[in-house]
ROBA-164508 format. One record per residue: residue in one letter; x, y, z of N, C-alpha, C, CB in turn. Coordinates in pm, whole numbers, plus 50000, padded with zeros to 5 digits. Glycine has a CB too. Example, Ala and Ser with C-alpha at 12.3 -4.5 7.8 and 13.67 -1.06 7.14 Angstrom:
// residues 2
a513194943150780512304955050780513204967050780511314955350905;s512854977550708513674989450714512905000350787514084994050572;
// end
This chain:
// residues 236
m501024987749999500175001549996500875013949995499305002850112;a502235011950079502825023150086503595026549950503635022850202;i503765014649865504085019949724503175026549650504445010549644;d501885022449651500615024949590500455039649632499385014649639;k500495046449749500515058549790501555067549731500595058049917;e502715063349723503905070749656503555071049526505305064249670;a503035062249430502765063149298501575075549305502295047549232;r500815071449373499655081349374500175097949389498635076949509;l501195100749502501705110949518502605116449375502405108749642;d503175108249320503745109849177502935117949092503925096649108;k501665108849075500855111249000500065127049040500075098548999;l499765129949168499605143949202500295152949158499675146149309;y501685153049189502515162349146502805165248996503565159449205;s502485154448926502685153048807501735159748706502775140848795;a500405160348776499285163248706499155182348699497955154448791;p498285183848609498175201248565497855204148708496765207848432;l498485217348705498015225048839496735227948917498305235648823;a496035230448792494525232248811493575220248889493965233848664;e494495207848857493745196548889494265191449035493915185448772;f495095200449091495985195249215494785191549337497245209449276;t494065201249374493235201649483492485187949459492305215149490;a491535187649368490535177749353491355164649347489605180349223;l492505165049284492855149949285493655144749418493795146949155;r494035156549489494635154749610493335149949722495465169449650;n492335155849719491345151249782490445137349751490665161149779;e490925134049627490455122049591491345112449639490235120849455;i492615114349609493495102849706493535104149817494795101149693;a493145110949891492925111350040491625101550072492635127750091;s490535105950004489285096349999489945081049962488045102149868;e490185077749877490825064649847491585059049957491715065849733;l492545065350003493505060950139492675056550250494415073650203;a491455067550286490765065150404489785056050363490235077050470;a489425052850249488485040150231489105030150237487765038550118;e490505027650215491185015550207491715012350376492495017450086;g491355021550480491585020450590492895023550648491245010450609;l493625034950544494745041950565494385056650611495575041450442;g493595057850733493525069950787494575080450804493135067750887;e495395074150863496645083650891497145090250751497965074550962;e497505081050662498135084150542496935093450460498625069450463;a495905092050488494735101250419494865115550482493095094850450;a494925115750609494975126850672496425136850614494965122250829;e497355127350614498715135650557498655141450430499945126850544;v498065132450329497745136950212496785149450210497245126150146;k495545149750268494585158050288495485172850322493565151750407;k496565174550394497075183550440498085188650349497435180550554;l498355181750230499175187250134498635203150075499235175850018;k499555208250043499095224650013499435223449848500245239550115;k498415231149785498845231649647500075242749596497545234649571;p500975236949536502325244949509501965257949440503405236549414;p502695266749433502585275849337503075273449193503165286149386;v502785280449113502895275048987504465275548957501975283148882;t505185280149009506755279248987507235267349059507575292349044;a506955265449175507125252349243506505239649151506345253349392;w505405242249105504805229949016505685229248898503195232048964;a506025240648858507195237648701508275230948754507985253148611;t508915235648857510025230048907510035214548908510195235349035;n509025213648986508715196149007508795188948852506825192749080;l507925194048751507855187348646509375188248576506675192748566;l509925197848598511895197448544512405188348601513045210248585;a511965185648724512945176748794512225161548746513015180248984;r511185160048713510615145548687511145145048516508575144148717;g511005153648450511295152548283512935155648256510245165748188;a513545161348327515135164548285515805159848421515545183148243;r515665146448434516545141848563518185142748524516135124248608;s518445139048423520055140548394520365155348398520555134348242;k519805164748380520355178748362520445183648501519435188648267;l519405178048583519355179448738520455175348786518315172348808;e520675162248749521825156848831523375162448799521815141148808;e523355167748668524425177548624524585190348734524005183348469;l523305195248726523065207048835523665206748948521815208448876;i523215194949022523575189749173525195188249184522795173449208;a525665182649089527315178549075527945189349059527775169248957;a527525201048965528275211248951528315220349095527745218448828;s527025220149157526915228149299527685220949408525335229549351;e528055209149389528755202149502529985205349456528505186549527;s530335204149327531845210249319532375222349326532325207949223;m531455232649324531345245549350531655250049501530035248949308;e530995241749584531105243949723532445237149748529865238249810;q532885224449725533945218449747535465229649727533795205749647;g535135233649604536275244449547536255254949633536045250449397;l535205260949696535325271549801535965268849921534145275949838;s535375256949971536115250050074537505250250067535765237250079;a537955246149957539605243549958540105255549898540185229949868;g539555265649861540025276449819540695277149697540675280649901;r539975268449590540545266049456539805275649375540405251149401;g539865285749338539415294149242539315289449112540105304249240;d540105283149041539975273948903538845264948919541325264348869;a538765257749035537615246449041536595254049053537615235549157;v536055266849147534715272449148534475277749001534575284449261;s535335286948956535165291448810534575280048724536605296048746;s535335268448704534725256348624533485253548656535415243948639;a533255252148789531935244448838530845256148805531955239449021;t531085267948822530245278148787529835278348640530865290148823;a530635277248566530315278448445529535267948397531325280148378;d529875254748478528805239648426527585245448465529035221948520;r527615251548577526115252748660525075261448578526305260748820;r525855274348528525145283648427524785275648297526125296548386;r525545268348245525215261548135524125252348143526235255448093;v523995245048237522915237748277521395243048297523325233148387;l521585253448375520525262648416519835271748309521095271148515;t520875275048218520305278448079519315268448030521435279247974;a519945255547996518945246547943517555244448007519535234547940;l517905242148146516685240848227515775250948233516955238548348;r516165265048198515255278148190514455273548083515995293348158;k515165272347971514205269147839513065256447860515295264347703;e513545246947917512565236747945511615243248031513135224048009;a511895250948112510805254748212509825265248150511455260948347;a510205271748062509295279347959508385272847890509965285447864;r509015260247827507925252047739506925245547853508725238647633;i507415240947938506525236248059505275244548089507375236348188;l505695259148139504785268748162503745271548043505535280348197;e504445271747922503405278847796502665264547786504305285747614;e502945254647795501915240347762500935238947876502845224247756;g501235243648008500405242548125499635254248112501145241448262;g499475263848015498605273248003499055284648131497095266248009;h500315285448163500795296548239501865306448165501415290648363;s501955318048230502735329848203504145321548205502545343248321;a504785321848111506475319648097507305333048086506845310747952;g506595345148177507495355948174508875354948261506705367348218;a509575366248274510765365948345510645363448489511425377548325;a509645366748547509345368548694509555350948721507515376848735;h508575344648652508175328648693509725320348646506465321448578;l510065326248528511575319248508512505322348600512265322648382;e512725333848650513745334648738513525329348872514115347048745;r512465330048931512045321649008512245307049027511145323448997;i511725299948924512145287948882513565283348894511805287448764;v514405288648819515785288948827516365290848976516245299648736;r515865299349067516165300549197515955287849289515425311249242;n514825285649239514565272249309515465260249270513125268049281;l515755259849145516585249449094518145250849169516625251048924;q518555261549192520045267149225519935266649411520345286949144;f518845269849456518885268549610518625253149661517695278449675;a517455245649584517705232749627518835221249586516645228149605;a519265226249472520515218149416521755218249516521015224949271;a521775230349602522915235249716522535230849830523135250549739;d521495224849858520775222950004520615206450022519065231450009;a521235197850110521035185050090519635180350131522045178150157;t518975188650237517705185750278516795187550150517295194850400;t516595199350130515705203449997515935194449863516095219449953;r517315190649841517625186749727516735171849702519215186249723;e516685164649829515835150449818514345154849734515435143250003;e513775168749795512535170649748512345173749630511965178149806;l513395179749591513795185449441513765171949343515535193349440;l514685162749383514695151349296513645140049302515885145549314;r512745142549376511515133149377510285140949311511115128449538;g510615154849281509535165049212508285164749321508965159049035;r508715170349423507245171949536507815182849606506735157049661;l508085193049545508365207149611506865213249645509285218149496;s506715218649761505305222449800505255237149805504855216249939;s506495243949772506435256549798507695261149714506425259549953;d508055273749700509015278649623510325276649742508605295149565;v511585276749686512745270849772513225286149814514065259549677;e513805286049936514565299350005515965293050017513895305150175;p516845303649996518395300850016518795294150157519205315050006;s519915286250158520555281450272521665278150253520045272450328;g522425274650342523965269550329524825281250226523985251750246;l525315273850133526085282450074525375296749996526795273749982;e524445292949954523755304249878523255316250004522275296949783;a522725311050121522405320050199523585329150252521715313850292;a524735320550265526125326050326526585339750268527355315350297;f526335342050112526685351050039525515360750005527295345249934;g524105354950036523135364850057522355369149900523955378050133;t522865360749820522655363849643522395348749607524305371549539;v522345349949490522245339649383523455330949415522265345849228;g523665320049434524885312149464525885313349335524445296049497;e525465311149212526415312749124527175325249112525905310249017;d526425336649117527355348449113528055350849233526675360349082;a527535344549373528205349149498529205339249488527355349449639;a529435327349451530825318249468531875323649372530595301249431;e531125328549243532135333349164532705347549215531605333949024;r532255355049258532585367049303533805362749444531005375649345;k533105354349518534315348849632535405342949547533765335949749;a535395335249473536655330449381537415341749326536195321649253;q536815353349263537505363749184538155370349312536475374149083;e537425371949425538185379449535539275373249563537495381349657;r539445361349585540455352849623541625352449504539795338649655;k541205355449403542215352449281542855367949303541385348349097;r542025376349328542655392449335543605393549447541445404649363;e543115387349554544005386949674545265381749672543475380549767;q545405369649592546685363049552547565369549472546455351749490;r546765378249353547515386149252548095396249302546795390749148;r547195403849429547655414749471548725410449576546555423449518;k549005402849646550205397949718551535391449608549565385349825;d550985387849488552115385249396552725397949347551675377049278;l551895406349326552555421149266553255428449370551405432049207;t552615426649497553285434249595554765427949611552435434149731;g554915415149592556145409749587557055412349493556055398749586;d556555412149373557205419249259557735431049229556625419349189;l556585440049320557245453449327558195454749413556435463249354;a558345448449526559425450249634560665444449558559075441849787;e560805434849470561895429849418562335440349310561635415949367;a561455444549229561845457149120562245469949206560415461949012;e561705472549316562415481849388563895482249427561825482249487;k563925470449475565405465049537566375465249408565325447249610;f565725461149282566655460349175567075472749141566165454049064;l566155483849158566115495449091567365504249182564465502049089;a567215500349329568185506349424569455502149396567915503349560;g569715488549367570865483649304571305489649174570685470449286;a570555492949097571035498048966571425513448985569875496248851;q570835518749049570755531349093572485532149170569225533349204;k572545523749275573855523549326574995520049218573855513549438;a574835512349136575845509049058575995518448930575665495249024;a574935527948894574985536748820576185548248869573625540748810;k575805550348992576315563449076577965556949079575365566449267;e578155548549115579555541649114580355543448984579395526249136;a579345538648861579795539148727580275551948718578795535848622;d579425562848751579705578348701580995580948793578265591048736;m581135576948907582165581848977583465575048919581925579549127;a583415562248870584565556648810584835563748668584365540948796;a583705568648618583915575548466584485587248501582555578548369;a584285594848605584835609548635586245609248680583985617048750;a586125596948722587845596248781588655591848653588195582748926;a587885582548552588815580948468588845592048340588655567148429;r588005600448346588475612948299589065620948359587785618848261;k589325622048456590085630748519591755625648503589505631648672;r591775612348486593005605248459593445609548327592855590148465;v592465609748232592755611348089593275628548080591225607247990;e592505635148150592945649148133594185652048192592005658248186;d594485647348330596095648848362597175639048241596345641748548;a596865630148209597725625548099597855635547972597175611948051;e596635639247941596685648847825597475662447865595135652347778;a597325666948003598055676048040599695675048034597595677948155;e599915662748099601135657948103601925660147953600985643048148;i601275654447860601835653647735602055668847674600895644447647;a600925677947712601265687847633602195695447699600235694947591;k602535692947835603655700647915605095693847856603465698148103;l605075681847823606325676047800606655680247635606255658847835;t605655680747564605725687747411606545700347449604045692447333;r606015709047492606315722847511607865721047556605265730647624;r608025711047664609475713847689610425708547579609875707647824;l609855696747519610575693647396610965705147293609775684147328;d609945711347276610085721147167610955733047197608755726047128;s611155734947313611875745247394613495743347365611495743247560;l613655728547387615265722747333615315727247223615625706847318;e614515722747136614845724146982615175738746944613565719146888;d614605750647001614765762246989616365765447029613705768447064;
// end
């Protein structure tokens, strides 16, 4: 009977949204008639999901492989952040963006075929449902089963950055990259300044040596001129 109940719930969350309440009540009545009063009461309490959660559920059921790719990318992104690996975060972020783009297009199709608006507000909310649920171990199970009863709010990685996780994680990775680059450039600058000081010292010493050499040349020329005059005087 438990399996039959699960199958009925799958049918409930896969049905057109307009049929949810009537179908929920029908399933509850069937369970009650079968002597499963507790299960019937649980089903009776199920709330009709908003259209965005409903569409997210259909996405989870119809695009399972894409959903698994999204979850894998979210896990890789979190691991990259924990390890401080900006390259891993950037790669995972790109993977997640690619999958979300494909899922967004599929969401638009589901909404339109179901007679609902596929406007930007609905699509953005569905994308956020996917992002937030994929990044949270608890909500992820509901997402995989296609049984979200409401839109998903951020938690964990997403909540920590206070924005959509993709942007937040990428910004965090870029911040770490910039900080490392800043440290590298600071070190390079210190080396360059040290080299310049050495070059300036060498140039000064070279100038002094050149001046001394010019003085010696001038002294030699003066001595030659002096000796030449003395030689000329002897000839006279």
